[in-house]
MOPAC internal coordinates of N, CA, C and O (Angstrom, degrees):
PM7 1SCF
backbone

  N    0.0000 0     0.00 0     0.00 0    0    0    0
  C    1.4362 1     0.00 0     0.00 0    1    0    0
  C    1.5334 1   107.85 1     0.00 0    2    1    0
  O    1.2310 1   121.11 1   -45.25 1    3    2    1
  N    1.3187 1   115.48 1   134.75 1    3    2    1
  C    1.4547 1   120.67 1  -177.73 1    5    3    2
  C    1.5284 1   108.95 1  -130.18 1    6    5    3
  O    1.2310 1   120.53 1   -51.38 1    7    6    5
  N    1.3387 1   116.60 1   128.62 1    7    6    5
  C    1.4585 1   120.79 1  -178.85 1    9    7    6
  C    1.5193 1   110.58 1  -140.76 1   10    9    7
  O    1.2310 1   121.16 1   -24.92 1   11   10    9
  N    1.3258 1   115.39 1   155.08 1   11   10    9
  C    1.4603 1   122.20 1   175.58 1   13   11   10
  C    1.5270 1   107.23 1  -115.00 1   14   13   11
  O    1.2310 1   120.62 1   -54.36 1   15   14   13
  N    1.3166 1   116.42 1   125.64 1   15   14   13
  C    1.4595 1   122.54 1  -178.78 1   17   15   14
  C    1.5214 1   110.58 1  -121.43 1   18   17   15
  O    1.2310 1   120.51 1   -36.47 1   19   18   17
  N    1.3303 1   116.62 1   143.53 1   19   18   17
  C    1.4554 1   122.53 1   167.01 1   21   19   18
  C    1.5228 1   106.10 1  -103.38 1   22   21   19
  O    1.2310 1   120.91 1   -68.11 1   23   22   21
  N    1.3144 1   115.86 1   111.89 1   23   22   21
  C    1.4614 1   121.45 1  -172.58 1   25   23   22
  C    1.5219 1   109.22 1  -100.04 1   26   25   23
  O    1.2310 1   119.73 1   -59.70 1   27   26   25
  N    1.3497 1   118.13 1   120.30 1   27   26   25
  C    1.4635 1   119.92 1   177.80 1   29   27   26
  C    1.5294 1   110.44 1   -76.33 1   30   29   27
  O    1.2310 1   120.77 1   -40.13 1   31   30   29
  N    1.3110 1   116.13 1   139.87 1   31   30   29
  C    1.4612 1   121.04 1  -179.92 1   33   31   30
  C    1.5226 1   111.22 1  -115.21 1   34   33   31
  O    1.2310 1   120.16 1  -153.79 1   35   34   33
  N    1.3386 1   117.30 1    26.21 1   35   34   33
  C    1.4639 1   120.23 1  -176.46 1   37   35   34
  C    1.5243 1   112.50 1   -65.92 1   38   37   35
  O    1.2310 1   119.86 1   149.09 1   39   38   37
  N    1.3214 1   117.87 1   -30.91 1   39   38   37
  C    1.4657 1   119.57 1   179.60 1   41   39   38
  C    1.5248 1   111.35 1   -70.21 1   42   41   39
  O    1.2310 1   120.58 1   151.00 1   43   42   41
  N    1.3163 1   116.50 1   -29.00 1   43   42   41
  C    1.4650 1   120.11 1   177.96 1   45   43   42
  C    1.5279 1   110.97 1   -73.29 1   46   45   43
  O    1.2310 1   120.20 1   158.83 1   47   46   45
  N    1.3229 1   117.23 1   -21.17 1   47   46   45
  C    1.4679 1   120.35 1   178.41 1   49   47   46
  C    1.5319 1   111.94 1   -80.61 1   50   49   47
  O    1.2310 1   120.28 1   167.86 1   51   50   49
  N    1.3193 1   117.07 1   -12.14 1   51   50   49
  C    1.4656 1   120.59 1  -177.58 1   53   51   50
  C    1.5212 1   113.26 1   -89.61 1   54   53   51
  O    1.2310 1   119.78 1   178.50 1   55   54   53
  N    1.3221 1   118.03 1    -1.50 1   55   54   53
  C    1.4588 1   121.32 1   179.94 1   57   55   54
  C    1.5273 1   109.67 1   -96.57 1   58   57   55
  O    1.2310 1   120.81 1    -2.90 1   59   58   57
  N    1.3248 1   116.06 1   177.10 1   59   58   57
  C    1.4639 1   120.32 1   178.03 1   61   59   58
  C    1.5191 1   110.07 1   -55.22 1   62   61   59
  O    1.2310 1   120.71 1   -35.56 1   63   62   61
  N    1.3187 1   116.26 1   144.44 1   63   62   61
  C    1.4600 1   119.49 1  -174.31 1   65   63   62
  C    1.5221 1   113.68 1   -67.51 1   66   65   63
  O    1.2310 1   120.03 1   161.53 1   67   66   65
  N    1.3183 1   117.55 1   -18.47 1   67   66   65
  C    1.4640 1   119.99 1  -178.73 1   69   67   66
  C    1.5274 1   113.28 1   -84.08 1   70   69   67
  O    1.2310 1   119.89 1   175.01 1   71   70   69
  N    1.3420 1   117.81 1    -4.99 1   71   70   69
  C    1.4685 1   119.93 1   179.19 1   73   71   70
  C    1.5263 1   111.75 1  -126.11 1   74   73   71
  O    1.2310 1   119.82 1  -161.34 1   75   74   73
  N    1.3401 1   117.96 1    18.66 1   75   74   73
  C    1.4639 1   120.51 1  -174.53 1   77   75   74
  C    1.5204 1   113.55 1   -68.89 1   78   77   75
  O    1.2310 1   119.35 1   133.02 1   79   78   77
  N    1.3143 1   118.85 1   -46.98 1   79   78   77
  C    1.4679 1   120.27 1  -176.80 1   81   79   78
  C    1.5335 1   112.31 1   -65.58 1   82   81   79
  O    1.2310 1   119.01 1   133.60 1   83   82   81
  N    1.3368 1   119.50 1   -46.40 1   83   82   81
  C    1.4744 1   117.59 1   176.23 1   85   83   82
  C    1.5284 1   112.61 1   -61.52 1   86   85   83
  O    1.2310 1   120.28 1   144.68 1   87   86   85
  N    1.3182 1   117.07 1   -35.32 1   87   86   85
  C    1.4664 1   121.02 1   177.82 1   89   87   86
  C    1.5270 1   110.67 1   -66.01 1   90   89   87
  O    1.2310 1   120.48 1   141.79 1   91   90   89
  N    1.3391 1   116.69 1   -38.21 1   91   90   89
  C    1.4610 1   120.59 1   179.16 1   93   91   90
  C    1.5300 1   111.19 1   -64.53 1   94   93   91
  O    1.2310 1   120.22 1   142.27 1   95   94   93
  N    1.3165 1   117.19 1   -37.73 1   95   94   93
  C    1.4689 1   120.79 1   176.79 1   97   95   94
  C    1.5259 1   109.68 1   -61.88 1   98   97   95
  O    1.2310 1   120.34 1   135.38 1   99   98   97
  N    1.3296 1   116.95 1   -44.62 1   99   98   97
  C    1.4674 1   120.56 1   178.09 1  101   99   98
  C    1.5247 1   111.42 1   -64.72 1  102  101   99
  O    1.2310 1   119.86 1   143.76 1  103  102  101
  N    1.3389 1   117.88 1   -36.24 1  103  102  101
  C    1.4661 1   121.28 1   178.11 1  105  103  102
  C    1.5302 1   110.67 1   -62.24 1  106  105  103
  O    1.2310 1   120.47 1   138.37 1  107  106  105
  N    1.3290 1   116.71 1   -41.63 1  107  106  105
  C    1.4692 1   120.85 1   178.66 1  109  107  106
  C    1.5224 1   109.71 1   -63.90 1  110  109  107
  O    1.2310 1   120.36 1   134.57 1  111  110  109
  N    1.3283 1   116.92 1   -45.43 1  111  110  109
  C    1.4645 1   120.16 1   179.67 1  113  111  110
  C    1.5246 1   111.70 1   -62.42 1  114  113  111
  O    1.2310 1   120.28 1   134.15 1  115  114  113
  N    1.3268 1   117.07 1   -45.85 1  115  114  113
  C    1.4648 1   120.36 1  -179.42 1  117  115  114
  C    1.5261 1   111.55 1   -63.99 1  118  117  115
  O    1.2310 1   120.27 1   141.39 1  119  118  117
  N    1.3364 1   117.09 1   -38.61 1  119  118  117
  C    1.4587 1   120.94 1   177.18 1  121  119  118
  C    1.5228 1   110.67 1   -59.67 1  122  121  119
  O    1.2310 1   120.46 1   135.08 1  123  122  121
  N    1.3369 1   116.73 1   -44.92 1  123  122  121
  C    1.4632 1   120.21 1  -178.22 1  125  123  122
  C    1.5257 1   111.87 1   -71.20 1  126  125  123
  O    1.2310 1   119.71 1   144.49 1  127  126  125
  N    1.3345 1   118.15 1   -35.51 1  127  126  125
  C    1.4699 1   120.49 1   174.35 1  129  127  126
  C    1.5251 1   109.78 1   -58.29 1  130  129  127
  O    1.2310 1   120.94 1   134.72 1  131  130  129
  N    1.3200 1   115.80 1   -45.28 1  131  130  129
  C    1.4521 1   121.26 1  -175.08 1  133  131  130
  C    1.5311 1   112.64 1   -71.31 1  134  133  131
  O    1.2310 1   120.02 1   133.58 1  135  134  133
  N    1.3238 1   117.56 1   -46.42 1  135  134  133
  C    1.4530 1   120.72 1  -172.69 1  137  135  134
  C    1.5261 1   114.14 1   -84.85 1  138  137  135
  O    1.2310 1   120.12 1   154.79 1  139  138  137
  N    1.3172 1   117.38 1   -25.21 1  139  138  137
  C    1.4690 1   120.07 1  -179.91 1  141  139  138
  C    1.5296 1   111.98 1  -101.51 1  142  141  139
  O    1.2310 1   120.07 1   175.53 1  143  142  141
  N    1.3284 1   117.46 1    -4.47 1  143  142  141
  C    1.4691 1   122.43 1  -178.02 1  145  143  142
  C    1.5328 1   109.64 1    52.32 1  146  145  143
  O    1.2310 1   121.27 1  -123.80 1  147  146  145
  N    1.3163 1   115.17 1    56.20 1  147  146  145
  C    1.4614 1   121.61 1  -172.02 1  149  147  146
  C    1.5212 1   111.63 1   -96.65 1  150  149  147
  O    1.2310 1   121.45 1   -24.28 1  151  150  149
  N    1.3099 1   114.83 1   155.72 1  151  150  149
  C    1.4600 1   121.84 1   172.51 1  153  151  150
  C    1.5199 1   110.17 1   -89.71 1  154  153  151
  O    1.2310 1   121.08 1   146.18 1  155  154  153
  N    1.3428 1   115.55 1   -33.82 1  155  154  153
  C    1.4648 1   121.67 1  -178.70 1  157  155  154
  C    1.5188 1   108.29 1  -147.61 1  158  157  155
  O    1.2310 1   120.36 1   -37.27 1  159  158  157
  N    1.3384 1   116.91 1   142.73 1  159  158  157
  C    1.4604 1   122.28 1   178.81 1  161  159  158
  C    1.5197 1   108.77 1  -122.11 1  162  161  159
  O    1.2310 1   120.93 1   -52.03 1  163  162  161
  N    1.3424 1   115.82 1   127.97 1  163  162  161
  C    1.4601 1   121.38 1   176.56 1  165  163  162
  C    1.5243 1   108.13 1  -116.40 1  166  165  163
  O    1.2310 1   120.68 1   -58.18 1  167  166  165
  N    1.3170 1   116.30 1   121.82 1  167  166  165
  C    1.4564 1   121.48 1   179.76 1  169  167  166
  C    1.5209 1   109.87 1   -96.68 1  170  169  167
  O    1.2310 1   120.98 1   -41.55 1  171  170  169
  N    1.3253 1   115.73 1   138.45 1  171  170  169
  C    1.4512 1   121.65 1   178.23 1  173  171  170
  C    1.5315 1   109.61 1   -74.99 1  174  173  171
  O    1.2310 1   121.22 1   -21.21 1  175  174  173
  N    1.3025 1   115.28 1   158.79 1  175  174  173
  C    1.4593 1   121.19 1  -179.67 1  177  175  174
  C    1.5271 1   111.80 1   -63.81 1  178  177  175
  O    1.2310 1   120.14 1   152.12 1  179  178  177
  N    1.3363 1   117.33 1   -27.88 1  179  178  177
  C    1.4612 1   120.83 1  -178.93 1  181  179  178
  C    1.5298 1   111.95 1   -65.26 1  182  181  179
  O    1.2310 1   119.91 1   146.33 1  183  182  181
  N    1.3270 1   117.79 1   -33.67 1  183  182  181
  C    1.4701 1   121.14 1   176.81 1  185  183  182
  C    1.5207 1   109.43 1   -66.19 1  186  185  183
  O    1.2310 1   120.75 1   136.80 1  187  186  185
  N    1.3160 1   116.16 1   -43.20 1  187  186  185
  C    1.4549 1   121.13 1   178.87 1  189  187  186
  C    1.5313 1   110.67 1   -60.81 1  190  189  187
  O    1.2310 1   120.40 1   135.59 1  191  190  189
  N    1.3402 1   116.83 1   -44.41 1  191  190  189
  C    1.4609 1   120.65 1  -179.63 1  193  191  190
  C    1.5263 1   111.48 1   -65.09 1  194  193  191
  O    1.2310 1   120.07 1   142.81 1  195  194  193
  N    1.3304 1   117.46 1   -37.19 1  195  194  193
  C    1.4618 1   121.29 1   179.88 1  197  195  194
  C    1.5237 1   111.32 1   -65.98 1  198  197  195
  O    1.2310 1   120.16 1   137.74 1  199  198  197
  N    1.3282 1   117.29 1   -42.26 1  199  198  197
  C    1.4617 1   120.55 1  -179.57 1  201  199  198
  C    1.5236 1   111.04 1   -70.10 1  202  201  199
  O    1.2310 1   120.20 1   140.31 1  203  202  201
  N    1.3271 1   117.22 1   -39.69 1  203  202  201
  C    1.4661 1   121.63 1  -176.73 1  205  203  202
  C    1.5292 1   113.26 1   -88.41 1  206  205  203
  O    1.2310 1   119.06 1  -176.76 1  207  206  205
  N    1.3333 1   119.39 1     3.24 1  207  206  205
  C    1.4702 1   122.08 1  -172.64 1  209  207  206
  C    1.5271 1   113.15 1   -57.44 1  210  209  207
  O    1.2310 1   119.79 1   141.56 1  211  210  209
  N    1.3187 1   118.00 1   -38.44 1  211  210  209
  C    1.4614 1   121.35 1  -178.31 1  213  211  210
  C    1.5217 1   112.40 1  -106.38 1  214  213  211
  O    1.2310 1   120.46 1  -164.91 1  215  214  213
  N    1.3093 1   116.72 1    15.09 1  215  214  213
  C    1.4528 1   120.81 1   176.07 1  217  215  214
  C    1.5113 1   112.46 1   103.30 1  218  217  215
  O    1.2310 1   121.64 1     3.32 1  219  218  217
  N    1.3296 1   114.46 1  -176.68 1  219  218  217
  C    1.4628 1   120.98 1  -175.45 1  221  219  218
  C    1.5304 1   111.94 1   -75.03 1  222  221  219
  O    1.2310 1   120.13 1   154.75 1  223  222  221
  N    1.3309 1   117.36 1   -25.25 1  223  222  221
  C    1.4599 1   120.65 1  -172.98 1  225  223  222
  C    1.5222 1   114.05 1   -91.87 1  226  225  223
  O    1.2310 1   119.97 1   147.13 1  227  226  225
  N    1.3407 1   117.67 1   -32.87 1  227  226  225
  C    1.4680 1   121.13 1  -171.88 1  229  227  226
  C    1.5221 1   110.83 1  -108.93 1  230  229  227
  O    1.2310 1   120.82 1  -102.95 1  231  230  229
  N    1.3011 1   116.04 1    77.05 1  231  230  229
  C    1.4626 1   121.21 1  -179.81 1  233  231  230
  C    1.5293 1   109.49 1   -83.10 1  234  233  231
  O    1.2310 1   119.64 1   -21.77 1  235  234  233
  N    1.3323 1   118.29 1   158.23 1  235  234  233
  C    1.4670 1   119.79 1   175.66 1  237  235  234
  C    1.5310 1   110.57 1   -69.25 1  238  237  235
  O    1.2310 1   120.59 1   -23.97 1  239  238  237
  N    1.3348 1   116.47 1   156.03 1  239  238  237
  C    1.4585 1   119.83 1  -178.41 1  241  239  238
  C    1.5216 1   112.36 1   -76.48 1  242  241  239
  O    1.2310 1   120.52 1   154.26 1  243  242  241
  N    1.3379 1   116.62 1   -25.74 1  243  242  241
  C    1.4653 1   121.27 1   175.51 1  245  243  242
  C    1.5151 1   108.68 1  -154.21 1  246  245  243
  O    1.2310 1   121.20 1   -18.59 1  247  246  245
  N    1.3125 1   115.31 1   161.41 1  247  246  245
  C    1.4630 1   120.95 1  -177.79 1  249  247  246
  C    1.5286 1   108.22 1  -141.83 1  250  249  247
  O    1.2310 1   120.39 1   -39.32 1  251  250  249
  N    1.3212 1   116.85 1   140.68 1  251  250  249
  C    1.4581 1   122.10 1   179.97 1  253  251  250
  C    1.5244 1   108.96 1  -105.83 1  254  253  251
  O    1.2310 1   120.96 1   -56.69 1  255  254  253
  N    1.3350 1   115.77 1   123.31 1  255  254  253
  C    1.4582 1   120.89 1  -177.83 1  257  255  254
  C    1.5298 1   110.27 1  -125.62 1  258  257  255
  O    1.2310 1   121.39 1   -25.95 1  259  258  257
  N    1.3270 1   114.95 1   154.05 1  259  258  257
  C    1.4626 1   122.02 1   173.87 1  261  259  258
  C    1.5098 1   106.87 1  -109.69 1  262  261  259
  O    1.2310 1   120.41 1   -59.31 1  263  262  261
  N    1.3227 1   116.82 1   120.69 1  263  262  261
  C    1.4603 1   122.19 1  -176.90 1  265  263  262
  C    1.5236 1   109.71 1  -112.15 1  266  265  263
  O    1.2310 1   121.38 1   -47.04 1  267  266  265
  N    1.3204 1   114.97 1   132.96 1  267  266  265
  C    1.4648 1   121.75 1   179.14 1  269  267  266
  C    1.5207 1   108.09 1  -123.22 1  270  269  267
  O    1.2310 1   120.74 1   -55.64 1  271  270  269
  N    1.3302 1   116.18 1   124.36 1  271  270  269
  C    1.4623 1   121.58 1  -179.22 1  273  271  270
  C    1.5314 1   109.07 1  -107.48 1  274  273  271
  O    1.2310 1   121.20 1   -51.07 1  275  274  273
  N    1.3408 1   115.31 1   128.93 1  275  274  273
  C    1.4640 1   118.68 1   178.02 1  277  275  274
  C    1.5240 1   110.13 1   -94.94 1  278  277  275
  O    1.2310 1   120.48 1     3.36 1  279  278  277
  N    1.3214 1   116.70 1  -176.64 1  279  278  277
  C    1.4642 1   121.76 1  -174.63 1  281  279  278
  C    1.5290 1   112.53 1   -67.84 1  282  281  279
  O    1.2310 1   120.13 1   155.06 1  283  282  281
  N    1.3412 1   117.36 1   -24.94 1  283  282  281
  C    1.4540 1   120.51 1  -178.12 1  285  283  282
  C    1.5111 1   113.82 1   -82.38 1  286  285  283
  O    1.2310 1   119.53 1   179.05 1  287  286  285
  N    1.3209 1   118.51 1    -0.95 1  287  286  285
  C    1.4532 1   121.40 1   179.88 1  289  287  286
  C    1.5130 1   113.63 1    88.09 1  290  289  287
  O    1.2310 1   120.62 1  -167.00 1  291  290  289
  N    1.3235 1   116.42 1    13.00 1  291  290  289
  C    1.4698 1   121.42 1   179.62 1  293  291  290
  C    1.5231 1   108.46 1   -95.81 1  294  293  291
  O    1.2310 1   120.80 1   -51.84 1  295  294  293
  N    1.3292 1   116.07 1   128.16 1  295  294  293
  C    1.4525 1   121.73 1   179.06 1  297  295  294
  C    1.5203 1   108.76 1  -105.47 1  298  297  295
  O    1.2310 1   120.99 1   -51.49 1  299  298  297
  N    1.3364 1   115.70 1   128.51 1  299  298  297
  C    1.4546 1   121.91 1   175.40 1  301  299  298
  C    1.5248 1   107.39 1  -112.05 1  302  301  299
  O    1.2310 1   120.70 1   -57.64 1  303  302  301
  N    1.3252 1   116.27 1   122.36 1  303  302  301
  C    1.4614 1   121.85 1  -176.81 1  305  303  302
  C    1.5129 1   110.56 1  -112.33 1  306  305  303
  O    1.2310 1   121.30 1   -43.70 1  307  306  305
  N    1.3391 1   115.12 1   136.30 1  307  306  305
  C    1.4628 1   122.06 1   175.50 1  309  307  306
  C    1.5233 1   108.27 1  -129.11 1  310  309  307
  O    1.2310 1   121.07 1   -14.39 1  311  310  309
  N    1.3074 1   115.56 1   165.61 1  311  310  309
  C    1.4570 1   120.40 1   177.94 1  313  311  310
  C    1.5250 1   109.35 1   -71.56 1  314  313  311
  O    1.2310 1   120.17 1   -50.06 1  315  314  313
  N    1.3455 1   117.28 1   129.94 1  315  314  313
  C    1.4526 1   120.83 1   179.64 1  317  315  314
  C    1.5186 1   110.36 1   -73.38 1  318  317  315
  O    1.2310 1   120.79 1   -28.25 1  319  318  317
  N    1.3298 1   116.09 1   151.75 1  319  318  317
  C    1.4634 1   119.51 1  -177.09 1  321  319  318
  C    1.4888 1   112.90 1  -110.47 1  322  321  319
  O    1.2310 1   120.10 1   180.00 1  323  322  321

């Protein structure tokens, strides 16, 4: 199964500014666990670079990812183009 999601990161912007980027990574993972009904989520390095591009404090407000789920329940997510 392959899907493209636009994931809002507004909840990650409501926390202390020194923990925003790590929180945004967890928000992306939790979103994919919930919507893809996954056993395991693997994020590509490109998602990490996109969230951390402007530092720990200034994360993007939303991010678009392409998620692919295999038969074993593992979801691999990459940055959508």
